[in-house]
C-alpha positions as CSV (number, residue, x, y, z in Angstrom):
1,M,32.6,5.0,12.5
2,A,30.1,3.2,10.4
3,K,29.2,5.4,6.8
4,A,25.5,6.8,7.0
5,R,23.2,5.1,4.1
6,E,22.1,8.3,1.9
7,I,18.3,8.1,2.0
8,T,16.6,9.5,-1.8
9,A,14.0,11.4,-2.0
10,D,12.5,9.6,-5.4
11,P,13.3,6.1,-3.9
12,A,11.9,2.6,-6.1
13,P,8.8,1.2,-6.5
14,A,7.7,-0.8,-4.0
15,K,7.8,-4.3,-5.5
16,E,3.6,-5.4,-5.9
17,E,2.2,-7.3,-3.1
18,S,-1.1,-8.4,-2.6
19,F,-3.2,-6.6,-0.2
20,E,-3.0,-8.1,3.3
21,A,0.6,-8.7,2.6
22,S,1.0,-4.9,2.6
23,A,-1.0,-4.4,6.0
24,E,1.1,-7.6,7.5
25,R,4.3,-5.6,6.0
26,L,2.5,-2.1,7.2
27,G,1.8,-3.7,10.8
28,D,5.8,-5.0,10.9
29,I,7.0,-0.9,10.2
30,V,4.8,0.8,12.3
31,K,6.1,-1.1,15.0
32,R,10.0,-1.3,14.5
33,L,8.9,2.7,14.8
34,E,7.1,2.3,17.7
35,G,10.0,1.0,19.4
36,G,12.0,4.2,19.6
37,D,15.3,2.7,19.5
38,L,15.5,2.8,15.1
39,P,18.6,5.4,14.1
40,L,16.8,8.3,12.5
41,E,17.6,6.9,8.7
42,E,16.6,3.9,10.0
43,S,13.2,5.6,10.6
44,L,13.1,7.4,7.7
45,R,14.0,4.5,5.5
46,L,10.9,2.6,7.0
47,F,8.6,5.1,7.1
48,E,9.3,6.0,3.0
49,E,8.7,2.2,3.1
50,G,5.6,2.8,4.9
51,I,3.8,5.3,2.5
52,Q,4.4,3.5,-0.6
53,V,3.4,0.4,1.0
54,A,0.2,2.3,2.2
55,R,-0.1,3.7,-0.8
56,S,-0.1,1.1,-3.6
57,A,-2.5,-1.1,-0.6
58,Q,-4.9,2.4,-1.2
59,A,-4.7,1.9,-4.3
60,R,-5.4,-1.7,-5.0
61,L,-8.5,-1.4,-1.6
62,E,-9.7,1.6,-3.9
63,A,-9.2,-1.1,-7.5
64,A,-11.5,-3.5,-6.1
65,E,-14.4,-1.5,-4.3
66,R,-15.0,0.2,-7.9
67,R,-15.1,-3.4,-8.7
68,V,-17.2,-4.2,-6.7
69,D,-20.0,-1.4,-7.3
70,E,-19.8,-2.1,-10.7
71,L,-20.7,-6.0,-9.2
72,L,-24.1,-4.4,-7.6
73,G,-24.4,-1.9,-10.1
74,V,-27.8,-2.2,-12.2
75,D,-29.2,-0.6,-15.3
76,D,-32.6,1.1,-15.3
77,Q,-34.5,-1.4,-15.7
78,G,-33.4,-3.7,-12.8
79,R,-30.8,-5.6,-15.5
80,P,-27.4,-6.0,-13.1
81,L,-24.6,-4.0,-15.7
82,T,-22.2,-6.2,-16.6
83,R,-19.0,-5.8,-18.1
84,P,-15.6,-8.5,-20.4
85,F,-14.1,-10.6,-17.7
86,E,-10.8,-8.6,-16.9
């Protein structure tokens, strides 16, 4: 009988991926979970990974949206707002 893999409450952070790679990974996770043929432990591990990937992707998306808002911003005289490039 195989020993069950322990699932920790505080997993290692997901590695940094592009937003597109994160979206693709989330799609893969959803397909596997929807298949319904995984053991409970594997389902929980994938769900946990999916939450981490989704939160990371959401943070990158929000940062991009803030940057777009900054780039489209104008001051009271209609001049574009600028800041140094990072």
